[in-house]
PyMOL Python script that loads the backbone (N, CA, C, O; Angstrom):
from pymol import cmd

cmd.read_pdbstr("""\
ATOM      1  N   MET A   1     -10.125   0.778  11.178  1.00  0.00           N
ATOM      2  CA  MET A   1      -9.011   0.528  10.295  1.00  0.00           C
ATOM      3  C   MET A   1      -8.626   1.853   9.658  1.00  0.00           C
ATOM      4  O   MET A   1      -9.474   2.612   9.189  1.00  0.00           O
ATOM      5  N   ARG A   2      -7.332   2.109   9.656  1.00  0.00           N
ATOM      6  CA  ARG A   2      -6.804   3.328   9.055  1.00  0.00           C
ATOM      7  C   ARG A   2      -5.644   2.959   8.141  1.00  0.00           C
ATOM      8  O   ARG A   2      -4.850   2.067   8.439  1.00  0.00           O
ATOM      9  N   ALA A   3      -5.569   3.672   7.014  1.00  0.00           N
ATOM     10  CA  ALA A   3      -4.471   3.437   6.081  1.00  0.00           C
ATOM     11  C   ALA A   3      -3.902   4.773   5.636  1.00  0.00           C
ATOM     12  O   ALA A   3      -4.640   5.688   5.268  1.00  0.00           O
ATOM     13  N   VAL A   4      -2.590   4.871   5.675  1.00  0.00           N
ATOM     14  CA  VAL A   4      -1.881   6.012   5.114  1.00  0.00           C
ATOM     15  C   VAL A   4      -1.200   5.490   3.855  1.00  0.00           C
ATOM     16  O   VAL A   4      -0.365   4.588   3.914  1.00  0.00           O
ATOM     17  N   VAL A   5      -1.567   6.069   2.718  1.00  0.00           N
ATOM     18  CA  VAL A   5      -1.091   5.575   1.420  1.00  0.00           C
ATOM     19  C   VAL A   5      -0.121   6.589   0.828  1.00  0.00           C
ATOM     20  O   VAL A   5      -0.408   7.785   0.770  1.00  0.00           O
ATOM     21  N   GLN A   6       1.023   6.095   0.394  1.00  0.00           N
ATOM     22  CA  GLN A   6       2.024   6.951  -0.240  1.00  0.00           C
ATOM     23  C   GLN A   6       2.397   6.354  -1.589  1.00  0.00           C
ATOM     24  O   GLN A   6       2.775   5.185  -1.675  1.00  0.00           O
ATOM     25  N   ARG A   7       2.290   7.151  -2.633  1.00  0.00           N
ATOM     26  CA  ARG A   7       2.725   6.711  -3.963  1.00  0.00           C
ATOM     27  C   ARG A   7       4.244   6.761  -3.985  1.00  0.00           C
ATOM     28  O   ARG A   7       4.840   7.757  -3.575  1.00  0.00           O
ATOM     29  N   VAL A   8       4.878   5.681  -4.466  1.00  0.00           N
ATOM     30  CA  VAL A   8       6.335   5.601  -4.434  1.00  0.00           C
ATOM     31  C   VAL A   8       6.883   5.106  -5.773  1.00  0.00           C
ATOM     32  O   VAL A   8       6.209   4.397  -6.520  1.00  0.00           O
ATOM     33  N   LYS A   9       8.128   5.502  -6.053  1.00  0.00           N
ATOM     34  CA  LYS A   9       8.869   4.928  -7.182  1.00  0.00           C
ATOM     35  C   LYS A   9       9.517   3.630  -6.746  1.00  0.00           C
ATOM     36  O   LYS A   9       9.679   2.699  -7.535  1.00  0.00           O
ATOM     37  N   GLN A  10       9.887   3.585  -5.469  1.00  0.00           N
ATOM     38  CA  GLN A  10      10.410   2.374  -4.845  1.00  0.00           C
ATOM     39  C   GLN A  10      10.302   2.554  -3.341  1.00  0.00           C
ATOM     40  O   GLN A  10      10.303   3.678  -2.839  1.00  0.00           O
ATOM     41  N   ALA A  11      10.210   1.447  -2.631  1.00  0.00           N
ATOM     42  CA  ALA A  11      10.124   1.503  -1.173  1.00  0.00           C
ATOM     43  C   ALA A  11      10.623   0.188  -0.605  1.00  0.00           C
ATOM     44  O   ALA A  11      10.606  -0.849  -1.268  1.00  0.00           O
ATOM     45  N   SER A  12      11.070   0.262   0.647  1.00  0.00           N
ATOM     46  CA  SER A  12      11.499  -0.964   1.320  1.00  0.00           C
ATOM     47  C   SER A  12      11.240  -0.821   2.809  1.00  0.00           C
ATOM     48  O   SER A  12      11.120   0.283   3.340  1.00  0.00           O
ATOM     49  N   VAL A  13      11.160  -1.958   3.460  1.00  0.00           N
ATOM     50  CA  VAL A  13      10.979  -2.004   4.911  1.00  0.00           C
ATOM     51  C   VAL A  13      11.898  -3.095   5.446  1.00  0.00           C
ATOM     52  O   VAL A  13      12.061  -4.150   4.833  1.00  0.00           O
ATOM     53  N   GLN A  14      12.491  -2.816   6.599  1.00  0.00           N
ATOM     54  CA  GLN A  14      13.381  -3.789   7.246  1.00  0.00           C
ATOM     55  C   GLN A  14      12.968  -3.923   8.701  1.00  0.00           C
ATOM     56  O   GLN A  14      12.604  -2.939   9.345  1.00  0.00           O
ATOM     57  N   PHE A  15      13.027  -5.151   9.220  1.00  0.00           N
ATOM     58  CA  PHE A  15      12.792  -5.361  10.633  1.00  0.00           C
ATOM     59  C   PHE A  15      13.500  -6.630  11.074  1.00  0.00           C
ATOM     60  O   PHE A  15      13.913  -7.449  10.253  1.00  0.00           O
ATOM     61  N   THR A  16      13.632  -6.773  12.371  1.00  0.00           N
ATOM     62  CA  THR A  16      14.273  -7.958  12.930  1.00  0.00           C
ATOM     63  C   THR A  16      13.273  -8.691  13.804  1.00  0.00           C
ATOM     64  O   THR A  16      12.611  -8.088  14.649  1.00  0.00           O
ATOM     65  N   LYS A  17      13.168  -9.999  13.595  1.00  0.00           N
ATOM     66  CA  LYS A  17      12.277 -10.830  14.398  1.00  0.00           C
ATOM     67  C   LYS A  17      13.043 -12.092  14.776  1.00  0.00           C
ATOM     68  O   LYS A  17      13.553 -12.804  13.911  1.00  0.00           O
ATOM     69  N   ASP A  18      13.119 -12.359  16.071  1.00  0.00           N
ATOM     70  CA  ASP A  18      13.840 -13.538  16.561  1.00  0.00           C
ATOM     71  C   ASP A  18      15.260 -13.597  16.010  1.00  0.00           C
ATOM     72  O   ASP A  18      15.724 -14.651  15.574  1.00  0.00           O
ATOM     73  N   ASP A  19      15.943 -12.459  16.034  1.00  0.00           N
ATOM     74  CA  ASP A  19      17.320 -12.327  15.559  1.00  0.00           C
ATOM     75  C   ASP A  19      17.485 -12.608  14.071  1.00  0.00           C
ATOM     76  O   ASP A  19      18.596 -12.869  13.607  1.00  0.00           O
ATOM     77  N   ILE A  20      16.399 -12.557  13.328  1.00  0.00           N
ATOM     78  CA  ILE A  20      16.451 -12.734  11.877  1.00  0.00           C
ATOM     79  C   ILE A  20      16.042 -11.416  11.227  1.00  0.00           C
ATOM     80  O   ILE A  20      14.975 -10.875  11.514  1.00  0.00           O
ATOM     81  N   ARG A  21      16.899 -10.910  10.352  1.00  0.00           N
ATOM     82  CA  ARG A  21      16.607  -9.658   9.661  1.00  0.00           C
ATOM     83  C   ARG A  21      15.755  -9.946   8.428  1.00  0.00           C
ATOM     84  O   ARG A  21      16.090 -10.802   7.609  1.00  0.00           O
ATOM     85  N   VAL A  22      14.652  -9.219   8.314  1.00  0.00           N
ATOM     86  CA  VAL A  22      13.728  -9.387   7.196  1.00  0.00           C
ATOM     87  C   VAL A  22      13.666  -8.072   6.428  1.00  0.00           C
ATOM     88  O   VAL A  22      13.551  -7.002   7.025  1.00  0.00           O
ATOM     89  N   GLU A  23      13.742  -8.159   5.104  1.00  0.00           N
ATOM     90  CA  GLU A  23      13.649  -6.967   4.266  1.00  0.00           C
ATOM     91  C   GLU A  23      12.739  -7.265   3.083  1.00  0.00           C
ATOM     92  O   GLU A  23      12.859  -8.307   2.437  1.00  0.00           O
ATOM     93  N   ASN A  24      11.831  -6.342   2.809  1.00  0.00           N
ATOM     94  CA  ASN A  24      10.961  -6.436   1.645  1.00  0.00           C
ATOM     95  C   ASN A  24      11.035  -5.122   0.898  1.00  0.00           C
ATOM     96  O   ASN A  24      11.191  -4.063   1.505  1.00  0.00           O
ATOM     97  N   SER A  25      10.922  -5.189  -0.428  1.00  0.00           N
ATOM     98  CA  SER A  25      10.974  -3.962  -1.223  1.00  0.00           C
ATOM     99  C   SER A  25      10.080  -4.101  -2.451  1.00  0.00           C
ATOM    100  O   SER A  25       9.749  -5.203  -2.888  1.00  0.00           O
ATOM    101  N   ILE A  26       9.702  -2.944  -2.990  1.00  0.00           N
ATOM    102  CA  ILE A  26       8.879  -2.899  -4.196  1.00  0.00           C
ATOM    103  C   ILE A  26       9.419  -1.818  -5.123  1.00  0.00           C
ATOM    104  O   ILE A  26      10.242  -0.992  -4.730  1.00  0.00           O
ATOM    105  N   GLY A  27       8.943  -1.842  -6.344  1.00  0.00           N
ATOM    106  CA  GLY A  27       9.197  -0.761  -7.290  1.00  0.00           C
ATOM    107  C   GLY A  27       8.027   0.203  -7.256  1.00  0.00           C
ATOM    108  O   GLY A  27       7.500   0.496  -6.183  1.00  0.00           O
ATOM    109  N   LYS A  28       7.617   0.696  -8.396  1.00  0.00           N
ATOM    110  CA  LYS A  28       6.529   1.663  -8.512  1.00  0.00           C
ATOM    111  C   LYS A  28       5.245   1.112  -7.908  1.00  0.00           C
ATOM    112  O   LYS A  28       4.836  -0.010  -8.208  1.00  0.00           O
ATOM    113  N   GLY A  29       4.616   1.911  -7.055  1.00  0.00           N
ATOM    114  CA  GLY A  29       3.361   1.471  -6.450  1.00  0.00           C
ATOM    115  C   GLY A  29       2.998   2.283  -5.232  1.00  0.00           C
ATOM    116  O   GLY A  29       3.219   3.493  -5.188  1.00  0.00           O
ATOM    117  N   PHE A  30       2.430   1.602  -4.229  1.00  0.00           N
ATOM    118  CA  PHE A  30       1.998   2.237  -2.991  1.00  0.00           C
ATOM    119  C   PHE A  30       2.680   1.599  -1.795  1.00  0.00           C
ATOM    120  O   PHE A  30       2.795   0.378  -1.695  1.00  0.00           O
ATOM    121  N   GLN A  31       3.125   2.453  -0.895  1.00  0.00           N
ATOM    122  CA  GLN A  31       3.511   1.996   0.437  1.00  0.00           C
ATOM    123  C   GLN A  31       2.327   2.337   1.331  1.00  0.00           C
ATOM    124  O   GLN A  31       1.893   3.487   1.384  1.00  0.00           O
ATOM    125  N   VAL A  32       1.810   1.340   2.030  1.00  0.00           N
ATOM    126  CA  VAL A  32       0.622   1.527   2.858  1.00  0.00           C
ATOM    127  C   VAL A  32       0.966   1.221   4.306  1.00  0.00           C
ATOM    128  O   VAL A  32       1.427   0.128   4.633  1.00  0.00           O
ATOM    129  N   MET A  33       0.734   2.208   5.169  1.00  0.00           N
ATOM    130  CA  MET A  33       0.857   2.010   6.606  1.00  0.00           C
ATOM    131  C   MET A  33      -0.553   1.714   7.098  1.00  0.00           C
ATOM    132  O   MET A  33      -1.432   2.573   7.028  1.00  0.00           O
ATOM    133  N   LEU A  34      -0.770   0.492   7.597  1.00  0.00           N
ATOM    134  CA  LEU A  34      -2.118   0.023   7.920  1.00  0.00           C
ATOM    135  C   LEU A  34      -2.268  -0.224   9.413  1.00  0.00           C
ATOM    136  O   LEU A  34      -1.493  -0.967  10.015  1.00  0.00           O
ATOM    137  N   GLY A  35      -3.268   0.407   9.996  1.00  0.00           N
ATOM    138  CA  GLY A  35      -3.583   0.187  11.401  1.00  0.00           C
ATOM    139  C   GLY A  35      -4.907  -0.549  11.511  1.00  0.00           C
ATOM    140  O   GLY A  35      -5.907  -0.127  10.929  1.00  0.00           O
ATOM    141  N   VAL A  36      -4.916  -1.643  12.252  1.00  0.00           N
ATOM    142  CA  VAL A  36      -6.099  -2.486  12.387  1.00  0.00           C
ATOM    143  C   VAL A  36      -6.421  -2.649  13.868  1.00  0.00           C
ATOM    144  O   VAL A  36      -5.514  -2.746  14.695  1.00  0.00           O
ATOM    145  N   THR A  37      -7.697  -2.678  14.201  1.00  0.00           N
ATOM    146  CA  THR A  37      -8.123  -2.899  15.575  1.00  0.00           C
ATOM    147  C   THR A  37      -9.049  -4.106  15.660  1.00  0.00           C
ATOM    148  O   THR A  37      -9.497  -4.632  14.641  1.00  0.00           O
ATOM    149  N   HIS A  38      -9.324  -4.528  16.864  1.00  0.00           N
ATOM    150  CA  HIS A  38     -10.136  -5.731  17.072  1.00  0.00           C
ATOM    151  C   HIS A  38     -11.569  -5.562  16.568  1.00  0.00           C
ATOM    152  O   HIS A  38     -12.254  -6.559  16.340  1.00  0.00           O
ATOM    153  N   ASN A  39     -12.033  -4.341  16.391  1.00  0.00           N
ATOM    154  CA  ASN A  39     -13.399  -4.103  15.910  1.00  0.00           C
ATOM    155  C   ASN A  39     -13.519  -4.170  14.396  1.00  0.00           C
ATOM    156  O   ASN A  39     -14.634  -4.197  13.875  1.00  0.00           O
ATOM    157  N   ASP A  40     -12.408  -4.198  13.677  1.00  0.00           N
ATOM    158  CA  ASP A  40     -12.443  -4.214  12.221  1.00  0.00           C
ATOM    159  C   ASP A  40     -12.891  -5.577  11.711  1.00  0.00           C
ATOM    160  O   ASP A  40     -12.579  -6.616  12.294  1.00  0.00           O
ATOM    161  N   THR A  41     -13.633  -5.543  10.604  1.00  0.00           N
ATOM    162  CA  THR A  41     -14.195  -6.769  10.038  1.00  0.00           C
ATOM    163  C   THR A  41     -13.593  -7.050   8.663  1.00  0.00           C
ATOM    164  O   THR A  41     -12.863  -6.230   8.107  1.00  0.00           O
ATOM    165  N   GLU A  42     -13.911  -8.208   8.139  1.00  0.00           N
ATOM    166  CA  GLU A  42     -13.471  -8.557   6.783  1.00  0.00           C
ATOM    167  C   GLU A  42     -14.088  -7.592   5.769  1.00  0.00           C
ATOM    168  O   GLU A  42     -13.468  -7.275   4.754  1.00  0.00           O
ATOM    169  N   GLU A  43     -15.288  -7.133   6.042  1.00  0.00           N
ATOM    170  CA  GLU A  43     -15.942  -6.148   5.170  1.00  0.00           C
ATOM    171  C   GLU A  43     -15.148  -4.844   5.145  1.00  0.00           C
ATOM    172  O   GLU A  43     -14.991  -4.233   4.088  1.00  0.00           O
ATOM    173  N   ASP A  44     -14.646  -4.413   6.311  1.00  0.00           N
ATOM    174  CA  ASP A  44     -13.804  -3.217   6.380  1.00  0.00           C
ATOM    175  C   ASP A  44     -12.549  -3.397   5.530  1.00  0.00           C
ATOM    176  O   ASP A  44     -12.137  -2.483   4.815  1.00  0.00           O
ATOM    177  N   LEU A  45     -11.948  -4.581   5.614  1.00  0.00           N
ATOM    178  CA  LEU A  45     -10.738  -4.866   4.855  1.00  0.00           C
ATOM    179  C   LEU A  45     -11.007  -4.823   3.353  1.00  0.00           C
ATOM    180  O   LEU A  45     -10.231  -4.234   2.601  1.00  0.00           O
ATOM    181  N   LYS A  46     -12.096  -5.441   2.916  1.00  0.00           N
ATOM    182  CA  LYS A  46     -12.438  -5.425   1.492  1.00  0.00           C
ATOM    183  C   LYS A  46     -12.655  -4.004   0.997  1.00  0.00           C
ATOM    184  O   LYS A  46     -12.237  -3.650  -0.105  1.00  0.00           O
ATOM    185  N   TYR A  47     -13.316  -3.187   1.826  1.00  0.00           N
ATOM    186  CA  TYR A  47     -13.568  -1.794   1.459  1.00  0.00           C
ATOM    187  C   TYR A  47     -12.257  -1.032   1.262  1.00  0.00           C
ATOM    188  O   TYR A  47     -12.077  -0.341   0.260  1.00  0.00           O
ATOM    189  N   ILE A  48     -11.359  -1.163   2.211  1.00  0.00           N
ATOM    190  CA  ILE A  48     -10.114  -0.387   2.140  1.00  0.00           C
ATOM    191  C   ILE A  48      -9.216  -0.876   1.000  1.00  0.00           C
ATOM    192  O   ILE A  48      -8.530  -0.072   0.370  1.00  0.00           O
ATOM    193  N   ILE A  49      -9.214  -2.177   0.731  1.00  0.00           N
ATOM    194  CA  ILE A  49      -8.451  -2.705  -0.404  1.00  0.00           C
ATOM    195  C   ILE A  49      -8.976  -2.121  -1.710  1.00  0.00           C
ATOM    196  O   ILE A  49      -8.200  -1.661  -2.547  1.00  0.00           O
ATOM    197  N   ASP A  50     -10.300  -2.141  -1.882  1.00  0.00           N
ATOM    198  CA  ASP A  50     -10.896  -1.590  -3.108  1.00  0.00           C
ATOM    199  C   ASP A  50     -10.572  -0.105  -3.267  1.00  0.00           C
ATOM    200  O   ASP A  50     -10.282   0.357  -4.371  1.00  0.00           O
ATOM    201  N   LYS A  51     -10.623   0.641  -2.162  1.00  0.00           N
ATOM    202  CA  LYS A  51     -10.300   2.068  -2.217  1.00  0.00           C
ATOM    203  C   LYS A  51      -8.848   2.299  -2.642  1.00  0.00           C
ATOM    204  O   LYS A  51      -8.567   3.141  -3.495  1.00  0.00           O
ATOM    205  N   ILE A  52      -7.929   1.537  -2.034  1.00  0.00           N
ATOM    206  CA  ILE A  52      -6.509   1.738  -2.314  1.00  0.00           C
ATOM    207  C   ILE A  52      -6.168   1.381  -3.753  1.00  0.00           C
ATOM    208  O   ILE A  52      -5.528   2.169  -4.449  1.00  0.00           O
ATOM    209  N   ILE A  53      -6.581   0.219  -4.202  1.00  0.00           N
ATOM    210  CA  ILE A  53      -6.201  -0.180  -5.567  1.00  0.00           C
ATOM    211  C   ILE A  53      -6.944   0.620  -6.629  1.00  0.00           C
ATOM    212  O   ILE A  53      -6.543   0.628  -7.792  1.00  0.00           O
ATOM    213  N   GLY A  54      -8.027   1.294  -6.235  1.00  0.00           N
ATOM    214  CA  GLY A  54      -8.783   2.107  -7.178  1.00  0.00           C
ATOM    215  C   GLY A  54      -8.353   3.568  -7.231  1.00  0.00           C
ATOM    216  O   GLY A  54      -8.836   4.322  -8.076  1.00  0.00           O
ATOM    217  N   LEU A  55      -7.450   3.979  -6.341  1.00  0.00           N
ATOM    218  CA  LEU A  55      -6.995   5.379  -6.355  1.00  0.00           C
ATOM    219  C   LEU A  55      -6.372   5.712  -7.703  1.00  0.00           C
ATOM    220  O   LEU A  55      -5.479   5.006  -8.172  1.00  0.00           O
ATOM    221  N   ARG A  56      -6.837   6.774  -8.317  1.00  0.00           N
ATOM    222  CA  ARG A  56      -6.347   7.161  -9.646  1.00  0.00           C
ATOM    223  C   ARG A  56      -5.336   8.287  -9.483  1.00  0.00           C
ATOM    224  O   ARG A  56      -5.652   9.459  -9.685  1.00  0.00           O
ATOM    225  N   VAL A  57      -4.109   7.908  -9.112  1.00  0.00           N
ATOM    226  CA  VAL A  57      -3.079   8.904  -8.805  1.00  0.00           C
ATOM    227  C   VAL A  57      -1.798   8.709  -9.621  1.00  0.00           C
ATOM    228  O   VAL A  57      -0.752   9.267  -9.290  1.00  0.00           O
ATOM    229  N   PHE A  58      -1.890   7.922 -10.679  1.00  0.00           N
ATOM    230  CA  PHE A  58      -0.744   7.742 -11.573  1.00  0.00           C
ATOM    231  C   PHE A  58      -1.058   8.429 -12.901  1.00  0.00           C
ATOM    232  O   PHE A  58      -2.204   8.441 -13.352  1.00  0.00           O
ATOM    233  N   GLU A  59      -0.028   8.997 -13.517  1.00  0.00           N
ATOM    234  CA  GLU A  59      -0.219   9.774 -14.747  1.00  0.00           C
ATOM    235  C   GLU A  59      -0.493   8.894 -15.960  1.00  0.00           C
ATOM    236  O   GLU A  59       0.098   7.827 -16.127  1.00  0.00           O
ATOM    237  N   ASP A  60      -1.411   9.373 -16.804  1.00  0.00           N
ATOM    238  CA  ASP A  60      -1.660   8.711 -18.078  1.00  0.00           C
ATOM    239  C   ASP A  60      -0.772   9.345 -19.149  1.00  0.00           C
ATOM    240  O   ASP A  60       0.127  10.121 -18.827  1.00  0.00           O
ATOM    241  N   GLU A  61      -1.019   9.022 -20.412  1.00  0.00           N
ATOM    242  CA  GLU A  61      -0.178   9.527 -21.503  1.00  0.00           C
ATOM    243  C   GLU A  61      -0.288  11.040 -21.681  1.00  0.00           C
ATOM    244  O   GLU A  61       0.564  11.646 -22.330  1.00  0.00           O
ATOM    245  N   ASN A  62      -1.329  11.660 -21.109  1.00  0.00           N
ATOM    246  CA  ASN A  62      -1.506  13.109 -21.183  1.00  0.00           C
ATOM    247  C   ASN A  62      -1.067  13.810 -19.897  1.00  0.00           C
ATOM    248  O   ASN A  62      -1.401  14.973 -19.674  1.00  0.00           O
ATOM    249  N   GLU A  63      -0.326  13.106 -19.063  1.00  0.00           N
ATOM    250  CA  GLU A  63       0.179  13.606 -17.792  1.00  0.00           C
ATOM    251  C   GLU A  63      -0.933  14.003 -16.819  1.00  0.00           C
ATOM    252  O   GLU A  63      -0.736  14.858 -15.956  1.00  0.00           O
ATOM    253  N   LYS A  64      -2.094  13.380 -16.964  1.00  0.00           N
ATOM    254  CA  LYS A  64      -3.212  13.584 -16.043  1.00  0.00           C
ATOM    255  C   LYS A  64      -3.208  12.436 -15.039  1.00  0.00           C
ATOM    256  O   LYS A  64      -2.925  11.292 -15.393  1.00  0.00           O
ATOM    257  N   LEU A  65      -3.524  12.750 -13.789  1.00  0.00           N
ATOM    258  CA  LEU A  65      -3.605  11.706 -12.764  1.00  0.00           C
ATOM    259  C   LEU A  65      -4.907  10.948 -12.974  1.00  0.00           C
ATOM    260  O   LEU A  65      -5.951  11.300 -12.426  1.00  0.00           O
ATOM    261  N   ASN A  66      -4.817   9.898 -13.782  1.00  0.00           N
ATOM    262  CA  ASN A  66      -6.022   9.223 -14.240  1.00  0.00           C
ATOM    263  C   ASN A  66      -5.906   7.703 -14.209  1.00  0.00           C
ATOM    264  O   ASN A  66      -6.829   7.015 -14.646  1.00  0.00           O
ATOM    265  N   LEU A  67      -4.797   7.159 -13.706  1.00  0.00           N
ATOM    266  CA  LEU A  67      -4.604   5.712 -13.718  1.00  0.00           C
ATOM    267  C   LEU A  67      -4.492   5.171 -12.296  1.00  0.00           C
ATOM    268  O   LEU A  67      -3.965   5.833 -11.402  1.00  0.00           O
ATOM    269  N   SER A  68      -4.997   3.956 -12.108  1.00  0.00           N
ATOM    270  CA  SER A  68      -4.950   3.307 -10.804  1.00  0.00           C
ATOM    271  C   SER A  68      -3.735   2.380 -10.705  1.00  0.00           C
ATOM    272  O   SER A  68      -2.996   2.190 -11.671  1.00  0.00           O
ATOM    273  N   LEU A  69      -3.555   1.824  -9.539  1.00  0.00           N
ATOM    274  CA  LEU A  69      -2.475   0.866  -9.305  1.00  0.00           C
ATOM    275  C   LEU A  69      -2.584  -0.319 -10.269  1.00  0.00           C
ATOM    276  O   LEU A  69      -1.581  -0.787 -10.809  1.00  0.00           O
ATOM    277  N   LEU A  70      -3.794  -0.789 -10.474  1.00  0.00           N
ATOM    278  CA  LEU A  70      -4.009  -1.910 -11.396  1.00  0.00           C
ATOM    279  C   LEU A  70      -3.675  -1.520 -12.836  1.00  0.00           C
ATOM    280  O   LEU A  70      -3.107  -2.314 -13.586  1.00  0.00           O
ATOM    281  N   ASP A  71      -4.033  -0.288 -13.217  1.00  0.00           N
ATOM    282  CA  ASP A  71      -3.767   0.173 -14.584  1.00  0.00           C
ATOM    283  C   ASP A  71      -2.283   0.208 -14.916  1.00  0.00           C
ATOM    284  O   ASP A  71      -1.887  -0.075 -16.047  1.00  0.00           O
ATOM    285  N   VAL A  72      -1.449   0.562 -13.912  1.00  0.00           N
ATOM    286  CA  VAL A  72      -0.012   0.677 -14.168  1.00  0.00           C
ATOM    287  C   VAL A  72       0.757  -0.575 -13.761  1.00  0.00           C
ATOM    288  O   VAL A  72       1.978  -0.626 -13.906  1.00  0.00           O
ATOM    289  N   GLY A  73       0.053  -1.585 -13.252  1.00  0.00           N
ATOM    290  CA  GLY A  73       0.728  -2.813 -12.819  1.00  0.00           C
ATOM    291  C   GLY A  73       1.641  -2.567 -11.637  1.00  0.00           C
ATOM    292  O   GLY A  73       2.710  -3.168 -11.533  1.00  0.00           O
ATOM    293  N   GLY A  74       1.221  -1.685 -10.747  1.00  0.00           N
ATOM    294  CA  GLY A  74       2.042  -1.315  -9.598  1.00  0.00           C
ATOM    295  C   GLY A  74       2.043  -2.369  -8.499  1.00  0.00           C
ATOM    296  O   GLY A  74       1.300  -3.350  -8.545  1.00  0.00           O
ATOM    297  N   GLU A  75       2.902  -2.135  -7.511  1.00  0.00           N
ATOM    298  CA  GLU A  75       3.067  -3.060  -6.394  1.00  0.00           C
ATOM    299  C   GLU A  75       2.610  -2.402  -5.095  1.00  0.00           C
ATOM    300  O   GLU A  75       2.492  -1.179  -5.007  1.00  0.00           O
ATOM    301  N   LEU A  76       2.354  -3.242  -4.088  1.00  0.00           N
ATOM    302  CA  LEU A  76       1.966  -2.785  -2.758  1.00  0.00           C
ATOM    303  C   LEU A  76       2.973  -3.258  -1.731  1.00  0.00           C
ATOM    304  O   LEU A  76       3.383  -4.419  -1.732  1.00  0.00           O
ATOM    305  N   LEU A  77       3.367  -2.344  -0.851  1.00  0.00           N
ATOM    306  CA  LEU A  77       4.163  -2.702   0.315  1.00  0.00           C
ATOM    307  C   LEU A  77       3.326  -2.272   1.517  1.00  0.00           C
ATOM    308  O   LEU A  77       3.187  -1.078   1.782  1.00  0.00           O
ATOM    309  N   VAL A  78       2.770  -3.236   2.242  1.00  0.00           N
ATOM    310  CA  VAL A  78       1.879  -2.942   3.365  1.00  0.00           C
ATOM    311  C   VAL A  78       2.615  -3.198   4.668  1.00  0.00           C
ATOM    312  O   VAL A  78       3.133  -4.290   4.902  1.00  0.00           O
ATOM    313  N   VAL A  79       2.654  -2.171   5.514  1.00  0.00           N
ATOM    314  CA  VAL A  79       3.263  -2.283   6.830  1.00  0.00           C
ATOM    315  C   VAL A  79       2.109  -2.211   7.823  1.00  0.00           C
ATOM    316  O   VAL A  79       1.499  -1.156   7.995  1.00  0.00           O
ATOM    317  N   SER A  80       1.812  -3.326   8.473  1.00  0.00           N
ATOM    318  CA  SER A  80       0.672  -3.363   9.387  1.00  0.00           C
ATOM    319  C   SER A  80       1.115  -3.035  10.814  1.00  0.00           C
ATOM    320  O   SER A  80       2.261  -3.254  11.205  1.00  0.00           O
ATOM    321  N   GLN A  81       0.161  -2.503  11.568  1.00  0.00           N
ATOM    322  CA  GLN A  81       0.372  -2.177  12.970  1.00  0.00           C
ATOM    323  C   GLN A  81       1.664  -1.404  13.163  1.00  0.00           C
ATOM    324  O   GLN A  81       2.488  -1.760  14.006  1.00  0.00           O
ATOM    325  N   PHE A  82       1.838  -0.353  12.388  1.00  0.00           N
ATOM    326  CA  PHE A  82       3.091   0.401  12.358  1.00  0.00           C
ATOM    327  C   PHE A  82       3.279   1.320  13.545  1.00  0.00           C
ATOM    328  O   PHE A  82       4.364   1.873  13.721  1.00  0.00           O
ATOM    329  N   THR A  83       2.260   1.500  14.361  1.00  0.00           N
ATOM    330  CA  THR A  83       2.361   2.466  15.467  1.00  0.00           C
ATOM    331  C   THR A  83       3.102   1.929  16.652  1.00  0.00           C
ATOM    332  O   THR A  83       3.261   2.632  17.650  1.00  0.00           O
TER     333      THR A  83
END
""", "prot")
cmd.dss("prot")
cmd.show_as("cartoon", "prot")
cmd.util.cbc("prot")
cmd.orient("prot")
């Protein structure tokens, strides 16, 4: 399992499935490009989720990168099997 995480002010993804256009968007948070293979387990998924939501890359009141996604109430936009 591989994840590319990008901190965003806003993000959106659009795709078409069965002639239906689907669009999802978020505000402040992470856009995650997630690659999964048949060897990945639920344990792998739990690990990567904990890592992503625990990343301390948002600024606190002293402009230090010290807050996590949970601390700022951020959103996740996950794009799976993006390759």
